[in-house]
Backbone bond lengths (Angstrom), bond angles and torsions (degrees), N, CA, C in turn:
res aa  C-N    CA-C-N  psi(-1)  N-CA   C-N-CA  omega(-1)  CA-C   N-CA-C  phi
1 M - - - 1.442 - - 1.528 108.63 -
2 L 1.334 115.65 132.61 1.464 119.86 -179.06 1.521 111.20 -75.55
3 L 1.319 115.29 143.10 1.463 121.09 -178.72 1.517 112.44 -59.02
4 K 1.339 117.78 -38.44 1.460 118.91 -176.74 1.524 112.13 -62.39
5 S 1.311 117.78 -19.13 1.462 119.85 179.08 1.522 112.98 -88.70
6 I 1.334 117.76 -12.67 1.470 119.16 -177.92 1.524 114.71 -125.14
7 C 1.343 117.98 -11.67 1.465 118.28 -178.22 1.526 110.29 -74.30
8 N 1.317 115.34 157.31 1.453 122.19 179.28 1.532 108.27 -88.02
9 P 1.341 118.21 116.79 1.468 119.86 -178.37 1.532 113.58 -78.44
10 D 1.318 116.95 -13.63 1.467 121.20 -178.90 1.518 109.36 -88.36
11 V 1.329 115.74 90.73 1.457 121.83 -176.18 1.522 109.26 -110.70
12 V 1.307 116.20 132.55 1.464 121.02 174.64 1.522 106.66 -92.13
13 V 1.330 115.82 128.21 1.461 120.89 -175.38 1.522 111.17 -122.71
14 C 1.323 114.40 163.35 1.466 121.58 171.40 1.512 107.63 -149.24
15 G 1.325 115.87 165.20 1.454 121.38 176.83 1.517 110.49 -85.25
16 P 1.328 117.68 168.19 1.466 122.00 -175.99 1.523 114.01 -70.17
17 D 1.321 117.92 -21.06 1.462 120.81 -177.54 1.521 113.85 -92.62
18 V 1.317 117.28 1.11 1.458 121.43 178.75 1.526 108.78 -66.39
19 S 1.312 116.79 140.55 1.464 120.11 179.08 1.526 110.59 -74.18
20 A 1.317 115.85 157.32 1.463 121.23 176.48 1.529 110.27 -59.92
21 L 1.322 116.65 -35.07 1.462 120.69 177.36 1.522 111.28 -63.49
22 N 1.326 117.05 -46.75 1.467 120.19 178.27 1.525 111.67 -66.67
23 A 1.321 116.73 -34.90 1.471 120.16 176.78 1.527 110.02 -63.37
24 A 1.326 116.49 -44.10 1.467 120.66 178.54 1.525 110.41 -62.39
25 T 1.315 116.46 -39.03 1.470 120.64 178.10 1.524 110.55 -63.42
26 L 1.331 117.23 -43.07 1.469 121.07 176.82 1.522 111.17 -60.73
27 M 1.335 116.77 -43.14 1.463 120.59 179.05 1.522 110.61 -60.37
28 R 1.316 116.51 -42.76 1.460 120.50 179.56 1.528 111.21 -65.71
29 Q 1.323 116.93 -44.46 1.468 121.34 -179.71 1.528 112.39 -60.59
30 H 1.340 115.67 -37.87 1.463 120.52 -175.34 1.529 113.51 -100.22
31 H 1.327 116.34 1.44 1.470 121.48 178.93 1.527 112.34 56.44
32 V 1.329 115.60 47.92 1.466 121.28 177.94 1.522 109.35 -127.29
33 G 1.314 116.05 160.18 1.450 120.81 179.65 1.512 113.37 -104.00
34 A 1.347 116.64 3.70 1.461 119.89 -178.85 1.525 110.04 -155.83
35 L 1.321 114.37 151.32 1.462 122.42 173.82 1.518 107.87 -122.88
36 V 1.324 115.70 144.04 1.458 118.98 171.12 1.522 106.19 -89.80
37 V 1.311 115.83 124.04 1.461 121.66 177.68 1.529 106.60 -87.35
38 V 1.339 115.47 123.51 1.460 121.19 -176.94 1.523 110.52 -121.00
39 D 1.325 115.07 158.99 1.463 119.87 -179.03 1.521 111.71 -65.54
40 E 1.320 117.27 -44.27 1.462 122.23 -178.14 1.531 108.86 -135.35
41 P 1.337 117.80 97.54 1.474 119.75 -177.84 1.531 113.95 -56.76
42 E 1.318 117.41 -30.14 1.472 121.09 179.98 1.522 111.87 -102.69
43 G 1.324 117.11 4.38 1.460 120.95 -176.28 1.507 112.72 -120.79
44 S 1.328 115.74 -120.72 1.466 121.46 -173.20 1.524 113.52 -70.37
45 R 1.313 117.97 -24.51 1.469 123.19 178.09 1.535 112.53 55.65
46 T 1.325 116.07 50.31 1.458 120.78 174.89 1.526 108.24 -83.22
47 P 1.338 118.12 123.96 1.465 120.64 -177.32 1.524 113.18 -65.10
48 L 1.319 114.34 133.29 1.463 122.07 173.47 1.524 110.93 -103.89
49 G 1.327 116.08 -19.30 1.457 121.58 -179.14 1.508 111.36 160.70
50 I 1.318 115.30 -171.86 1.464 122.59 179.65 1.516 107.85 -127.27
51 I 1.318 115.88 139.39 1.460 122.19 173.73 1.525 107.30 -116.13
52 T 1.322 117.29 129.75 1.466 120.74 -178.32 1.520 110.35 -111.95
53 D 1.322 114.75 164.32 1.457 119.87 175.85 1.533 109.83 -60.19
54 R 1.311 116.36 -36.28 1.475 120.90 178.21 1.520 110.87 -64.49
55 D 1.342 117.97 -40.68 1.468 120.97 177.40 1.520 110.48 -57.23
56 I 1.322 116.40 -43.25 1.465 120.61 -178.32 1.529 110.46 -65.60
57 V 1.313 116.06 -43.24 1.471 119.49 -179.13 1.528 111.29 -67.21
58 V 1.322 116.78 -50.35 1.465 120.76 -173.99 1.528 112.66 -75.67
59 E 1.323 117.54 -44.21 1.461 120.69 -172.98 1.525 114.23 -88.55
60 V 1.336 117.04 -20.56 1.468 119.35 -177.93 1.527 110.68 -112.60
61 V 1.318 116.42 -64.55 1.464 120.52 -174.35 1.528 111.18 -62.98
62 A 1.329 117.30 -53.16 1.465 120.44 -176.99 1.531 112.21 -67.48
63 A 1.317 116.19 -24.17 1.471 119.72 178.59 1.521 112.16 -86.29
64 G 1.338 117.00 -0.80 1.456 120.73 177.45 1.519 114.58 77.14
65 L 1.331 117.14 16.96 1.462 120.91 178.10 1.529 109.73 -82.35
66 D 1.288 116.89 158.78 1.457 122.70 178.39 1.531 108.74 -85.00
67 P 1.340 118.79 112.60 1.466 121.00 -178.34 1.527 113.09 -60.92
68 A 1.316 117.60 -26.85 1.465 120.71 -179.97 1.530 111.40 -76.10
69 R 1.328 117.20 -18.37 1.469 120.97 -176.64 1.535 112.76 -113.30
70 T 1.302 117.09 0.16 1.463 120.60 -179.03 1.519 109.17 -102.97
71 A 1.331 116.72 116.03 1.469 121.60 179.59 1.522 110.02 -77.27
72 V 1.315 115.93 145.33 1.464 119.86 -179.05 1.523 111.75 -63.77
73 N 1.322 117.66 -26.45 1.458 121.33 178.88 1.535 111.70 -56.70
74 A 1.329 116.97 -31.80 1.462 121.51 179.88 1.525 112.44 -72.71
75 L 1.331 117.33 -11.74 1.462 121.33 -175.17 1.526 113.71 -105.41
76 L 1.317 117.37 -3.43 1.462 121.03 -173.80 1.523 111.75 -75.71
77 R 1.335 115.37 138.66 1.464 121.55 174.04 1.518 108.81 -75.90
78 K 1.300 115.20 142.57 1.467 120.83 176.19 1.514 108.00 -120.59
79 P 1.295 120.26 139.42 1.455 126.49 -4.29 1.523 110.74 -77.61
80 V 1.320 116.28 159.46 1.453 120.64 176.84 1.530 108.18 -72.08
81 V 1.321 116.09 134.94 1.462 121.97 178.10 1.521 106.81 -96.44
82 I 1.326 116.78 119.21 1.464 121.05 179.04 1.516 109.89 -126.10
83 A 1.322 115.16 167.47 1.461 121.94 176.76 1.527 107.85 -133.71
84 H 1.307 116.24 152.79 1.460 121.62 177.28 1.525 109.19 -101.47
85 D 1.323 115.26 141.16 1.466 119.53 -173.41 1.527 113.81 -61.82
86 G 1.333 118.25 -17.43 1.462 121.41 177.90 1.520 114.02 -91.12
87 E 1.324 117.29 0.97 1.468 121.24 179.89 1.528 111.35 -78.77
88 Q 1.309 114.67 156.33 1.453 121.30 173.10 1.530 109.23 -77.89
89 A 1.320 115.93 143.76 1.471 121.21 -178.91 1.528 111.29 -57.52
90 E 1.316 118.11 -36.81 1.460 121.49 -177.98 1.529 111.56 -61.56
91 E 1.338 116.84 -38.48 1.460 120.80 178.53 1.526 110.92 -62.71
92 V 1.326 115.15 -42.85 1.460 120.44 -177.39 1.523 110.37 -70.83
93 L 1.317 117.82 -38.38 1.466 120.42 176.78 1.523 110.77 -60.39
94 E 1.311 116.95 -40.07 1.465 120.11 177.52 1.530 110.12 -63.77
95 R 1.326 117.39 -41.58 1.469 121.12 178.15 1.527 110.47 -63.97
96 M 1.326 116.81 -40.04 1.465 121.05 177.93 1.527 110.23 -61.71
97 R 1.328 116.04 -42.91 1.467 120.78 178.51 1.518 110.81 -63.68
98 L 1.314 115.89 -45.73 1.461 121.42 -178.25 1.530 112.03 -59.94
99 H 1.342 116.71 -40.92 1.466 121.17 -176.83 1.534 113.41 -95.05
100 G 1.319 117.47 -5.22 1.455 120.80 178.82 1.520 113.53 66.47
101 V 1.335 117.06 41.42 1.464 121.27 179.07 1.522 110.16 -119.45
102 R 1.326 115.15 150.58 1.468 121.01 -179.58 1.524 113.27 -102.00
103 R 1.332 116.30 -13.94 1.464 121.21 -177.96 1.521 109.39 -135.43
104 V 1.345 115.58 141.70 1.462 120.47 -179.89 1.528 108.65 -139.34
105 P 1.351 116.52 128.55 1.466 118.71 173.85 1.524 109.91 -67.07
106 V 1.316 115.93 145.52 1.465 122.12 179.20 1.528 107.51 -112.37
107 V 1.345 116.10 131.63 1.458 121.57 -177.80 1.526 110.63 -122.58
108 D 1.338 113.85 161.62 1.463 119.97 175.85 1.528 109.45 -91.24
109 G 1.323 116.63 -168.51 1.464 121.76 -178.19 1.519 114.27 -65.17
110 Q 1.327 117.37 -20.13 1.462 121.55 178.29 1.529 111.96 -98.52
111 E 1.351 116.21 13.84 1.471 123.16 179.74 1.526 113.08 66.24
112 R 1.340 117.92 20.96 1.466 122.07 176.31 1.519 109.32 -89.94
113 L 1.317 115.16 140.86 1.463 121.80 -178.72 1.526 110.58 -62.48
114 T 1.335 115.79 128.05 1.464 120.76 176.29 1.525 112.35 -121.38
115 G 1.333 116.92 -12.89 1.459 119.42 -178.83 1.510 111.25 175.90
116 I 1.322 113.54 -169.71 1.464 120.55 177.55 1.528 107.04 -143.52
117 I 1.314 115.55 143.91 1.454 120.76 174.87 1.528 106.95 -118.01
118 A 1.317 114.78 129.94 1.463 120.67 -179.32 1.521 108.89 -121.57
119 L 1.306 115.20 149.03 1.455 120.86 178.54 1.528 110.58 -54.32
120 D 1.324 117.30 -38.81 1.473 121.25 179.24 1.528 111.21 -59.05
121 D 1.344 117.11 -40.04 1.466 121.12 179.41 1.524 110.83 -64.25
122 V 1.326 116.44 -42.07 1.460 120.93 -179.86 1.525 110.27 -66.29
123 L 1.332 117.48 -40.61 1.466 120.55 178.48 1.533 111.21 -62.84
124 K 1.325 117.28 -40.36 1.469 120.35 177.46 1.521 110.75 -63.53
125 L 1.331 116.49 -41.33 1.462 120.80 178.31 1.525 110.65 -63.09
126 L 1.321 117.18 -44.14 1.464 120.94 177.92 1.525 111.54 -62.57
127 A 1.321 116.77 -38.78 1.464 120.46 178.31 1.526 110.69 -63.29
128 R 1.336 116.85 -41.82 1.472 120.36 177.61 1.523 110.94 -63.25
129 H 1.342 116.11 -43.92 1.465 119.44 179.51 1.520 111.30 -65.04
130 T 1.319 117.31 -38.71 1.464 121.16 177.88 1.525 110.09 -63.22
131 Q 1.323 116.94 -41.45 1.467 120.55 177.92 1.525 111.06 -63.86
132 L 1.337 117.18 -40.13 1.463 120.41 177.12 1.527 110.86 -61.51
133 L 1.320 116.70 -42.09 1.464 120.10 177.87 1.523 111.27 -62.89
134 A 1.312 116.82 -42.56 1.468 120.54 178.20 1.530 110.51 -63.36
135 D 1.332 117.31 -39.68 1.471 121.16 177.57 1.521 111.63 -63.39
136 I 1.323 116.81 -39.42 1.468 120.68 178.00 1.521 110.04 -62.47
137 I 1.326 116.84 -44.44 1.473 120.70 179.35 1.526 109.89 -61.55
138 D 1.331 117.74 -45.67 1.463 121.32 179.94 1.527 111.19 -60.43
139 R 1.314 116.38 -45.72 1.478 119.38 -179.23 1.515 111.75 -65.41
140 E 1.321 115.89 -40.58 1.454 119.41 179.78 1.516 110.04 -62.58
141 Q 1.331 116.88 -41.99 1.456 120.52 179.51 1.531 110.87 -66.91
142 S 1.324 117.84 -39.85 1.466 121.61 177.99 1.519 110.65 -65.32
143 H 1.326 115.84 -42.69 1.455 120.93 179.62 1.529 110.42 -62.41
144 E 1.312 116.09 -45.11 1.467 120.71 179.04 1.524 110.20 -63.12
145 H 1.307 117.49 -41.56 1.474 121.34 -179.70 1.539 110.37 -61.55
146 R 1.314 117.76 -43.45 1.478 121.34 179.04 1.523 111.84 -64.31
147 L 1.323 117.05 -38.12 1.464 120.54 -178.64 1.509 112.71 -69.92
148 R 1.306 118.29 -26.85 1.475 121.95 -174.60 1.501 113.72 -97.49
149 R 1.299 118.35 9.50 1.477 120.16 178.70 1.482 112.07 -71.20
């Protein structure tokens, strides 16, 4: 399955100079647990990385840093793990496993942000597919039972 068919196109972004406090405020306003940090939020939107609520808690708050003075750029993992919208989901899942990340920005051919894929989204998709398979088995068994009466 191609990423462009399953990724979430509604991505909340911020620039690299945004403070951890402002990033947390954005997460709260948009009810998300992560922001994609991009080079130009109003421009090309090339992903530089992802900042999560956990990053803010563990790397800023628990470390005693001032969230109002700590830029999200200082919290980004390097290298940034990205996916291309024409890739197969299986390839990206392997990359997520390899790098130990749960969320990956999705870009187009010009490296512009087009969406985000999260492990939670993939699990929901798998659950739907599993339910469809179970429904097929149930119908097949019901159909067979009716034919053999």
